[in-house]
N, CA, C and O atoms as CSV, one atom per row, in Angstrom:
chain,resi,resn,atom,element,x,y,z
A,1,UNK,N,N,108.201,128.840,94.744
A,1,UNK,CA,C,108.292,128.947,96.183
A,1,UNK,C,C,107.010,129.546,96.757
A,1,UNK,O,O,106.492,129.058,97.761
A,2,UNK,N,N,106.497,130.597,96.125
A,2,UNK,CA,C,105.276,131.234,96.615
A,2,UNK,C,C,104.096,130.277,96.589
A,2,UNK,O,O,103.258,130.299,97.491
A,3,UNK,N,N,104.023,129.437,95.564
A,3,UNK,CA,C,102.933,128.462,95.459
A,3,UNK,C,C,103.003,127.472,96.617
A,3,UNK,O,O,101.977,127.145,97.213
A,4,UNK,N,N,104.196,126.994,96.938
A,4,UNK,CA,C,104.366,126.032,98.028
A,4,UNK,C,C,104.025,126.659,99.380
A,4,UNK,O,O,103.415,126.013,100.231
A,5,UNK,N,N,104.418,127.911,99.574
A,5,UNK,CA,C,104.085,128.611,100.821
A,5,UNK,C,C,102.576,128.758,100.941
A,5,UNK,O,O,102.008,128.513,102.005
A,6,UNK,N,N,101.924,129.158,99.849
A,6,UNK,CA,C,100.472,129.312,99.847
A,6,UNK,C,C,99.798,127.976,100.171
A,6,UNK,O,O,98.859,127.935,100.966
A,7,UNK,N,N,100.265,126.898,99.569
A,7,UNK,CA,C,99.683,125.576,99.825
A,7,UNK,C,C,99.862,125.180,101.295
A,7,UNK,O,O,98.939,124.647,101.912
A,8,UNK,N,N,101.034,125.436,101.846
A,8,UNK,CA,C,101.301,125.074,103.242
A,8,UNK,C,C,100.421,125.873,104.207
A,8,UNK,O,O,99.916,125.330,105.190
A,9,UNK,N,N,100.242,127.157,103.922
A,9,UNK,CA,C,99.445,128.006,104.808
A,9,UNK,C,C,97.950,127.734,104.712
A,9,UNK,O,O,97.218,127.970,105.673
A,10,UNK,N,N,97.494,127.249,103.581
A,10,UNK,CA,C,96.061,127.077,103.364
A,10,UNK,C,C,95.598,125.627,103.359
A,10,UNK,O,O,94.442,125.353,103.037
A,11,UNK,N,N,96.464,124.711,103.702
A,11,UNK,CA,C,96.059,123.302,103.699
A,11,UNK,C,C,95.115,123.028,104.861
A,11,UNK,O,O,95.140,123.710,105.885
A,12,UNK,N,N,94.281,122.007,104.670
A,12,UNK,CA,C,93.381,121.575,105.729
A,12,UNK,C,C,94.162,120.744,106.739
A,12,UNK,O,O,95.145,120.086,106.397
A,13,UNK,N,N,93.712,120.786,107.973
A,13,UNK,CA,C,94.359,119.982,109.011
A,13,UNK,C,C,94.056,118.505,108.780
A,13,UNK,O,O,92.990,118.141,108.284
A,14,UNK,N,N,95.000,117.686,109.143
A,14,UNK,CA,C,94.864,116.236,109.038
A,14,UNK,C,C,94.578,115.686,110.434
A,14,UNK,O,O,94.963,116.304,111.426
A,15,UNK,N,N,93.914,114.545,110.527
A,15,UNK,CA,C,93.713,113.930,111.847
A,15,UNK,C,C,95.038,113.582,112.528
A,15,UNK,O,O,95.080,113.371,113.740
A,16,UNK,N,N,96.111,113.524,111.751
A,16,UNK,CA,C,97.421,113.176,112.288
A,16,UNK,C,C,98.237,114.399,112.717
A,16,UNK,O,O,99.327,114.248,113.268
A,17,UNK,N,N,97.729,115.588,112.474
A,17,UNK,CA,C,98.434,116.805,112.866
A,17,UNK,C,C,98.423,116.958,114.386
A,17,UNK,O,O,97.434,116.652,115.052
A,18,UNK,N,N,99.530,117.432,114.908
A,18,UNK,CA,C,99.589,117.681,116.349
A,18,UNK,C,C,99.119,119.091,116.698
A,18,UNK,O,O,98.942,119.416,117.872
A,19,UNK,N,N,98.916,119.934,115.672
A,19,UNK,CA,C,98.492,121.314,115.885
A,19,UNK,C,C,97.369,121.638,114.901
A,19,UNK,O,O,97.210,120.961,113.886
A,20,UNK,N,N,96.596,122.672,115.207
A,20,UNK,CA,C,95.577,123.125,114.247
A,20,UNK,C,C,96.237,123.627,112.960
A,20,UNK,O,O,97.439,123.888,112.926
A,21,UNK,N,N,95.441,123.754,111.921
A,21,UNK,CA,C,95.975,124.248,110.647
A,21,UNK,C,C,96.507,125.667,110.807
A,21,UNK,O,O,96.089,126.382,111.717
A,22,UNK,N,N,97.420,126.083,109.938
A,22,UNK,CA,C,97.939,127.454,110.026
A,22,UNK,C,C,96.831,128.507,109.969
A,22,UNK,O,O,96.865,129.477,110.727
A,23,UNK,N,N,95.856,128.330,109.086
A,23,UNK,CA,C,94.782,129.315,108.975
A,23,UNK,C,C,93.961,129.402,110.256
A,23,UNK,O,O,93.548,130.488,110.661
A,24,UNK,N,N,93.726,128.254,110.892
A,24,UNK,CA,C,92.979,128.257,112.147
A,24,UNK,C,C,93.753,128.985,113.235
A,24,UNK,O,O,93.168,129.747,114.006
A,25,UNK,N,N,95.052,128.761,113.308
A,25,UNK,CA,C,95.878,129.455,114.303
A,25,UNK,C,C,95.897,130.958,114.041
A,25,UNK,O,O,95.832,131.759,114.973
A,26,UNK,N,N,95.986,131.332,112.774
A,26,UNK,CA,C,95.981,132.767,112.421
A,26,UNK,C,C,94.651,133.397,112.828
A,26,UNK,O,O,94.632,134.504,113.367
A,27,UNK,N,N,93.537,132.704,112.576
A,27,UNK,CA,C,92.223,133.232,112.980
A,27,UNK,C,C,92.143,133.418,114.493
A,27,UNK,O,O,91.594,134.413,114.966
A,28,UNK,N,N,92.681,132.479,115.248
A,28,UNK,CA,C,92.651,132.585,116.706
A,28,UNK,C,C,93.461,133.784,117.193
A,28,UNK,O,O,93.031,134.503,118.094
A,29,UNK,N,N,94.617,133.994,116.603
A,29,UNK,CA,C,95.452,135.132,116.998
A,29,UNK,C,C,94.743,136.436,116.665
A,29,UNK,O,O,94.743,137.374,117.462
A,30,UNK,N,N,94.138,136.489,115.483
A,30,UNK,CA,C,93.401,137.695,115.108
A,30,UNK,C,C,92.228,137.939,116.041
A,30,UNK,O,O,91.943,139.086,116.383
A,31,UNK,N,N,91.536,136.872,116.463
A,31,UNK,CA,C,90.394,137.012,117.374
A,31,UNK,C,C,90.833,137.530,118.740
A,31,UNK,O,O,90.060,138.194,119.431
A,32,UNK,N,N,92.058,137.234,119.127
A,32,UNK,CA,C,92.584,137.734,120.398
A,32,UNK,C,C,93.000,139.197,120.321
A,32,UNK,O,O,93.270,139.825,121.345
A,33,UNK,N,N,93.051,139.729,119.127
A,33,UNK,CA,C,93.519,141.097,118.950
A,33,UNK,C,C,95.019,141.207,119.125
A,33,UNK,O,O,95.542,142.283,119.414
A,34,UNK,N,N,95.707,140.098,118.952
A,34,UNK,CA,C,97.152,140.059,119.185
A,34,UNK,C,C,97.962,140.522,117.986
A,34,UNK,O,O,99.189,140.422,117.998
A,35,UNK,N,N,97.308,141.020,116.962
A,35,UNK,CA,C,98.049,141.452,115.779
A,35,UNK,C,C,98.479,142.910,115.857
A,35,UNK,O,O,99.245,143.382,115.016
A,36,UNK,N,N,97.985,143.624,116.870
A,36,UNK,CA,C,98.385,145.015,117.061
A,36,UNK,C,C,99.668,145.040,117.884
A,36,UNK,O,O,99.652,144.706,119.069
A,37,UNK,N,N,100.757,145.426,117.275
A,37,UNK,CA,C,102.058,145.397,117.944
A,37,UNK,C,C,102.359,146.688,118.699
A,37,UNK,O,O,103.487,146.871,119.157
A,38,UNK,N,N,101.392,147.583,118.841
A,38,UNK,CA,C,101.673,148.878,119.483
A,38,UNK,C,C,102.069,148.722,120.946
A,38,UNK,O,O,102.808,149.556,121.468
A,39,UNK,N,N,101.597,147.672,121.624
A,39,UNK,CA,C,101.931,147.492,123.024
A,39,UNK,C,C,102.980,146.420,123.255
A,39,UNK,O,O,103.070,145.855,124.345
A,40,UNK,N,N,103.765,146.141,122.238
A,40,UNK,CA,C,104.765,145.080,122.346
A,40,UNK,C,C,105.881,145.496,123.292
A,40,UNK,O,O,106.406,146.607,123.212
A,41,UNK,N,N,106.227,144.595,124.173
A,41,UNK,CA,C,107.324,144.822,125.108
A,41,UNK,C,C,108.619,144.427,124.407
A,41,UNK,O,O,108.790,143.266,124.037
A,42,UNK,N,N,109.508,145.356,124.224
A,42,UNK,CA,C,110.744,145.110,123.469
A,42,UNK,C,C,111.889,144.584,124.338
A,42,UNK,O,O,112.991,144.353,123.841
A,43,UNK,N,N,111.630,144.396,125.627
A,43,UNK,CA,C,112.707,143.902,126.487
A,43,UNK,C,C,113.078,142.473,126.101
A,43,UNK,O,O,112.220,141.710,125.656
A,44,UNK,N,N,114.344,142.106,126.268
A,44,UNK,CA,C,114.741,140.736,125.954
A,44,UNK,C,C,114.099,139.743,126.918
A,44,UNK,O,O,113.784,140.091,128.056
A,45,UNK,N,N,113.905,138.510,126.463
A,45,UNK,CA,C,113.278,137.481,127.296
A,45,UNK,C,C,114.057,137.266,128.590
A,45,UNK,O,O,113.465,136.950,129.622
A,46,UNK,N,N,115.373,137.435,128.546
A,46,UNK,CA,C,116.177,137.246,129.759
A,46,UNK,C,C,115.748,138.186,130.875
A,46,UNK,O,O,116.008,137.896,132.042
A,47,UNK,N,N,115.105,139.291,130.561
A,47,UNK,CA,C,114.688,140.229,131.605
A,47,UNK,C,C,113.588,139.637,132.498
A,47,UNK,O,O,113.277,140.201,133.547
A,48,UNK,N,N,113.003,138.515,132.094
A,48,UNK,CA,C,111.992,137.848,132.908
A,48,UNK,C,C,112.602,137.072,134.072
A,48,UNK,O,O,111.893,136.672,134.995
A,49,UNK,N,N,113.906,136.862,134.027
A,49,UNK,CA,C,114.584,136.056,135.036
A,49,UNK,C,C,115.443,136.931,135.941
A,49,UNK,O,O,115.967,137.960,135.514
A,50,UNK,N,N,115.579,136.509,137.195
A,50,UNK,CA,C,116.389,137.276,138.141
A,50,UNK,C,C,117.878,137.121,137.873
A,50,UNK,O,O,118.633,138.086,137.988
A,51,UNK,N,N,118.308,135.910,137.514
A,51,UNK,CA,C,119.739,135.667,137.378
A,51,UNK,C,C,120.049,134.843,136.134
A,51,UNK,O,O,120.036,133.613,136.166
A,52,UNK,N,N,120.322,135.531,135.059
A,52,UNK,CA,C,120.667,134.848,133.814
A,52,UNK,C,C,121.891,133.966,134.004
A,52,UNK,O,O,121.915,132.827,133.538
A,53,UNK,N,N,122.896,134.478,134.680
A,53,UNK,CA,C,124.145,133.731,134.851
A,53,UNK,C,C,123.911,132.421,135.597
A,53,UNK,O,O,124.470,131.388,135.228
A,54,UNK,N,N,123.091,132.458,136.643
A,54,UNK,CA,C,122.789,131.255,137.422
A,54,UNK,C,C,122.042,130.221,136.568
A,54,UNK,O,O,122.352,129.031,136.616
A,55,UNK,N,N,121.071,130.678,135.798
A,55,UNK,CA,C,120.314,129.771,134.923
A,55,UNK,C,C,121.237,129.148,133.885
A,55,UNK,O,O,121.194,127.938,133.660
A,56,UNK,N,N,122.070,129.965,133.253
A,56,UNK,CA,C,123.000,129.433,132.249
A,56,UNK,C,C,123.969,128.430,132.865
A,56,UNK,O,O,124.262,127.399,132.260
A,57,UNK,N,N,124.469,128.727,134.067
A,57,UNK,CA,C,125.408,127.830,134.729
A,57,UNK,C,C,124.741,126.493,135.042
A,57,UNK,O,O,125.309,125.433,134.777
A,58,UNK,N,N,123.541,126.546,135.602
A,58,UNK,CA,C,122.834,125.311,135.965
A,58,UNK,C,C,122.457,124.499,134.730
A,58,UNK,O,O,122.627,123.280,134.723
A,59,UNK,N,N,121.953,125.147,133.695
A,59,UNK,CA,C,121.550,124.419,132.487
A,59,UNK,C,C,122.752,123.836,131.760
A,59,UNK,O,O,122.662,122.751,131.184
A,60,UNK,N,N,123.875,124.546,131.781
A,60,UNK,CA,C,125.095,124.004,131.189
A,60,UNK,C,C,125.525,122.758,131.951
A,60,UNK,O,O,125.989,121.791,131.347
A,61,UNK,N,N,125.377,122.772,133.272
A,61,UNK,CA,C,125.676,121.595,134.073
A,61,UNK,C,C,124.782,120.418,133.705
A,61,UNK,O,O,125.245,119.280,133.626
A,62,UNK,N,N,123.500,120.693,133.480
A,62,UNK,CA,C,122.563,119.642,133.068
A,62,UNK,C,C,123.001,119.037,131.738
A,62,UNK,O,O,123.024,117.816,131.583
A,63,UNK,N,N,123.345,119.885,130.790
A,63,UNK,CA,C,123.780,119.397,129.473
A,63,UNK,C,C,125.067,118.582,129.597
A,63,UNK,O,O,125.195,117.529,128.973
A,64,UNK,N,N,126.010,119.059,130.392
A,64,UNK,CA,C,127.263,118.305,130.605
A,64,UNK,C,C,126.978,116.913,131.169
A,64,UNK,O,O,127.524,115.917,130.693
A,65,UNK,N,N,126.109,116.855,132.197
A,65,UNK,CA,C,125.779,115.552,132.803
A,65,UNK,C,C,125.095,114.637,131.804
A,65,UNK,O,O,125.406,113.447,131.743
A,66,UNK,N,N,124.173,115.168,131.025
A,66,UNK,CA,C,123.466,114.355,130.035
A,66,UNK,C,C,124.431,113.823,128.978
A,66,UNK,O,O,124.347,112.657,128.592
A,67,UNK,N,N,125.342,114.666,128.511
A,67,UNK,CA,C,126.332,114.221,127.528
A,67,UNK,C,C,127.187,113.089,128.086
A,67,UNK,O,O,127.472,112.109,127.398
A,68,UNK,N,N,127.589,113.242,129.341
A,68,UNK,CA,C,128.436,112.213,129.938
A,68,UNK,C,C,127.643,110.933,130.195
A,68,UNK,O,O,128.104,109.840,129.867
A,69,UNK,N,N,126.460,111.063,130.778
A,69,UNK,CA,C,125.657,109.887,131.119
A,69,UNK,C,C,125.168,109.132,129.885
A,69,UNK,O,O,125.198,107.902,129.860
A,70,UNK,N,N,124.725,109.849,128.880
A,70,UNK,CA,C,124.086,109.211,127.735
A,70,UNK,C,C,125.039,108.890,126.592
A,70,UNK,O,O,124.815,107.939,125.843
A,71,UNK,N,N,126.104,109.680,126.455
A,71,UNK,CA,C,127.005,109.490,125.304
A,71,UNK,C,C,128.447,109.241,125.696
A,71,UNK,O,O,129.288,108.971,124.839
A,72,UNK,N,N,128.739,109.330,126.981
A,72,UNK,CA,C,130.110,109.114,127.418
A,72,UNK,C,C,131.059,110.244,127.052
A,72,UNK,O,O,132.274,110.053,127.004
A,73,UNK,N,N,130.501,111.420,126.796
A,73,UNK,CA,C,131.308,112.587,126.419
A,73,UNK,C,C,131.481,113.466,127.652
A,73,UNK,O,O,130.500,113.937,128.227
A,74,UNK,N,N,132.715,113.684,128.054
A,74,UNK,CA,C,132.994,114.522,129.218
A,74,UNK,C,C,133.459,115.892,128.758
A,74,UNK,O,O,134.441,116.014,128.027
A,75,UNK,N,N,132.752,116.911,129.189
A,75,UNK,CA,C,133.126,118.294,128.912
A,75,UNK,C,C,133.446,118.950,130.247
A,75,UNK,O,O,132.542,119.172,131.052
A,76,UNK,N,N,134.711,119.266,130.499
A,76,UNK,CA,C,135.052,119.898,131.772
A,76,UNK,C,C,134.459,121.306,131.845
A,76,UNK,O,O,134.306,121.983,130.829
A,77,UNK,N,N,134.138,121.721,133.038
A,77,UNK,CA,C,133.634,123.082,133.215
A,77,UNK,C,C,134.796,124.052,133.062
A,77,UNK,O,O,135.961,123.668,133.166
A,78,UNK,N,N,134.466,125.304,132.815
A,78,UNK,CA,C,135.525,126.313,132.649
A,78,UNK,C,C,136.335,126.445,133.927
A,78,UNK,O,O,137.545,126.669,133.880
A,79,UNK,N,N,135.674,126.308,135.066
A,79,UNK,CA,C,136.381,126.453,136.338
A,79,UNK,C,C,137.317,125.279,136.601
A,79,UNK,O,O,138.223,125.387,137.427
A,80,UNK,N,N,137.107,124.149,135.904
A,80,UNK,CA,C,137.977,122.972,136.078
A,80,UNK,C,C,139.251,123.105,135.258
A,80,UNK,O,O,140.197,122.344,135.461
A,81,UNK,N,N,139.289,124.057,134.336
A,81,UNK,CA,C,140.382,124.160,133.395
A,81,UNK,C,C,141.572,124.832,133.918
A,81,UNK,O,O,142.564,124.976,133.203
């Protein structure tokens, strides 16, 4: 397992890759000084939004519509129950 991880992390990028090689990405992060976690904000990502409940409600509605439109699967909302 360790050999495979080492090979994956140290492989050269291919012209078909959609991202830079792992080593190149690691070098970029190190150059940014982003490896020092002393100033890490521990707040949850949801704290970036004003209304978690509203976002969840709207996105659940989007998923329900997509399921119905694309797959014919109807999931009633909790308020419909």
